[in-house]
C-alpha positions in Angstrom: 6.8 -27.7 18.6 3.7 -28.5 18.1 2.8 -25.0 18.7 5.4 -23.4 16.2 4.2 -26.2 13.5 0.5 -25.0 13.7 1.6 -21.4 13.3 4.0 -22.2 10.3 0.7 -23.9 8.8 -1.4 -21.3 9.5 0.9 -19.0 7.7 1.3 -21.0 4.6 -2.6 -21.0 4.5 -2.6 -17.2 4.6 0.0 -17.2 1.8 -1.9 -19.4 -0.3 -5.1 -17.6 0.3 -3.3 -14.6 -0.7 -2.3 -15.9 -4.1 -5.6 -17.1 -5.0 -8.0 -14.2 -3.4 -8.9 -11.4 -5.6 -7.1 -8.1 -4.7 -10.6 -6.2 -3.6 -8.6 -3.2 -1.9 -7.5 -1.7 -5.2 -10.7 0.6 -6.8 -11.7 2.4 -9.7 -11.5 6.3 -8.2 -7.8 6.4 -8.0 -7.2 4.2 -11.4 -9.2 6.5 -13.2 -7.4 9.2 -11.6 -4.7 8.2 -12.4 -5.5 8.3 -16.3 -6.6 11.6 -16.0 -3.3 12.3 -14.3 -1.6 10.7 -17.6 -3.5 13.2 -19.8 -2.7 16.3 -17.4 1.0 15.3 -17.7 1.0 15.1 -21.3 -0.5 18.6 -22.1 1.8 19.8 -19.6 4.7 18.4 -21.3 3.1 20.1 -24.9 3.2 23.7 -23.1 6.0 23.7 -21.3 8.7 20.8 -22.3 8.6 21.6 -26.5 12.5 19.9 -26.1 12.6 16.9 -24.3 16.1 15.5 -25.5 17.2 18.8 -24.6 15.8 19.0 -21.2 15.8 15.3 -19.9 15.8 16.2 -16.5 12.2 18.5 -17.0 10.9 15.4 -18.7 11.4 13.1 -16.1 10.6 15.1 -13.2 7.0 15.4 -14.9 6.6 12.0 -16.0 7.8 10.6 -12.7 6.2 12.6 -10.8 3.1 11.9 -12.3 3.6 7.9 -12.0 4.7 8.9 -8.2 1.5 10.7 -7.5 -0.8 7.8 -8.9 1.1 5.4 -7.2 0.6 7.2 -3.8 -3.1 7.3 -4.7 -3.9 3.7 -5.3 -1.5 2.8 -2.3 -3.4 5.0 0.2 -6.8 3.7 -1.2 -5.4 0.0 -0.4 -4.7 0.6 2.9 -7.5 2.6 3.5 -9.7 -0.3 2.9 -7.7 -2.8 4.2 -7.4 -0.9 7.4 -11.2 -0.7 7.1 -12.6 -4.0 6.7 -9.8 -5.2 9.0 -9.5 -8.5 6.9 -6.0 -10.1 7.1 -6.5 -11.7 3.5 -7.1 -8.8 2.1 -3.3 -7.6 3.4 -1.8 -10.5 2.9 -3.4 -10.0 -1.2 -2.1 -6.5 -1.0 1.1 -7.5 0.0 1.4 -10.2 -2.6 0.9 -7.7 -5.3 3.2 -5.5 -4.6 5.6 -8.3 -4.6 4.8 -9.5 -8.0 4.5 -5.9 -9.5 7.7 -4.4 -7.5 10.4 -6.2 -9.9 9.2 -4.3 -12.7 9.1 -0.7 -11.1 12.5 -1.6 -10.1 13.8 -2.5 -13.2 12.0 0.8 -14.5 14.3 2.9 -11.9 17.1 1.1 -12.7 16.9 1.3 -16.5 15.7 5.1 -15.9 19.1 5.8 -14.1 21.2 4.5 -16.4 19.8 6.0 -19.5 19.9 9.3 -18.2 23.3 9.0 -16.3 24.9 7.2 -19.1 23.4 7.6 -22.4 21.1 10.5 -22.3 21.1 11.0 -26.1 18.8 7.7 -25.8 16.2 9.0 -23.8 13.2 8.1 -26.1 14.1 4.7 -25.1 12.1 5.5 -21.9 8.5 5.8 -22.8 8.3 2.3 -24.5 10.5 0.9 -21.8 8.0 1.9 -19.1 5.0 1.0 -20.9 6.4 -2.5 -21.5 7.9 -2.7 -18.0 4.5 -1.5 -16.3 2.7 -4.1 -18.9 4.9 -6.8 -17.6 4.1 -5.9 -13.9 0.2 -5.9 -14.5 0.5 -9.3 -16.1 2.6 -10.4 -13.6 -0.6 -9.7 -11.1 -3.6 -10.8 -13.2 -4.6 -13.3 -11.2 -5.1 -10.9 -8.5 -6.9 -8.9 -10.7 -10.4 -9.4 -12.4 -9.5 -11.6 -15.7 -9.9 -9.3 -18.3 -7.3 -7.2 -16.6 -4.8 -9.3 -18.6 -6.0 -7.4 -21.6 -4.4 -4.2 -20.3 -1.3 -5.9 -19.6 -0.6 -6.7 -22.9 -2.1 -3.7 -24.5 0.8 -2.1 -22.4 3.4 -4.3 -23.5 1.8 -3.8 -27.3 1.8 -0.1 -26.8 5.5 0.0 -25.3 6.9 -2.0 -28.4 5.3 0.8 -30.6 6.5 3.5 -28.9 10.2 1.8 -29.3 9.8 1.8 -32.8 8.8 5.1 -33.0 12.2 6.0 -31.6 12.7 10.1 -31.1 8.6 10.6 -32.0 8.3 8.3 -28.7 9.5 11.8 -26.7 5.7 12.9 -27.9 3.6 14.0 -25.1 0.8 12.0 -26.5 3.1 8.7 -27.3 3.0 8.5 -23.0 -0.1 10.3 -22.4 -2.8 8.2 -24.4 -1.6 4.7 -23.9 -1.4 5.4 -20.0 -4.8 7.2 -20.4 -6.7 4.8 -22.3 -5.2 1.9 -20.3 -5.9 3.1 -16.8 -9.2 3.9 -17.7 -10.0 0.6 -18.9 -8.6 -1.1 -16.0 -10.8 1.1 -13.8 -13.7 0.0 -15.6 -12.8 -3.4 -15.3 -12.6 -2.9 -11.6 -15.9 -1.0 -11.3 -17.5 -3.5 -13.3 -16.2 -6.7 -11.4 -15.9 -5.5 -7.9 -18.1 -1.8 -7.3 -21.6 -2.2 -9.2 -24.4 -3.1 -7.6 -24.6 -7.2 -7.6 -20.9 -7.5 -9.0 -18.9 -10.6 -8.8 -15.6 -11.5 -9.5 -15.3 -13.4 -12.2 -13.2 -16.9 -11.5 
């Protein structure tokens, strides 16, 4: 029993450290890549999807595909850094960050499915909802990121609110591309400044 209690205490300590440790495995390059990908997706929509409301599946394939590629790039970088550094706390912090962000992703998937399957004429809701949920996910995980990153999460929520206000105009390619490009570029700059530049220290 004493040995089991010791393991339980060690596990509890690791969880607490993960909650207070900065997420150092997320780096600027994959985040900046997602900014470029957002602009590329916006350009692709402008060229090939003239009427998103009439082509909802093509619209979803483009933006969900861009999001999936961005997420995959970030996850691959995080896994690589955790494995190369062999830090248990870093792995715990990455898992804790995913646990904080996952509810927003799940809610976004459910809302997307509902809109497309039941009310496809309300497709214009999705850009605003996606941005708001992405911002809420960032805010939920903000303690694991450098302190200025909270501004990025708030910015996504504000951009999502504006997209909802625009209604049908929210299906413009730039209503998605510009907020995500600016937000991800800003987050990449924050990560580089606080984690990667010479002599950088994470602001407590």
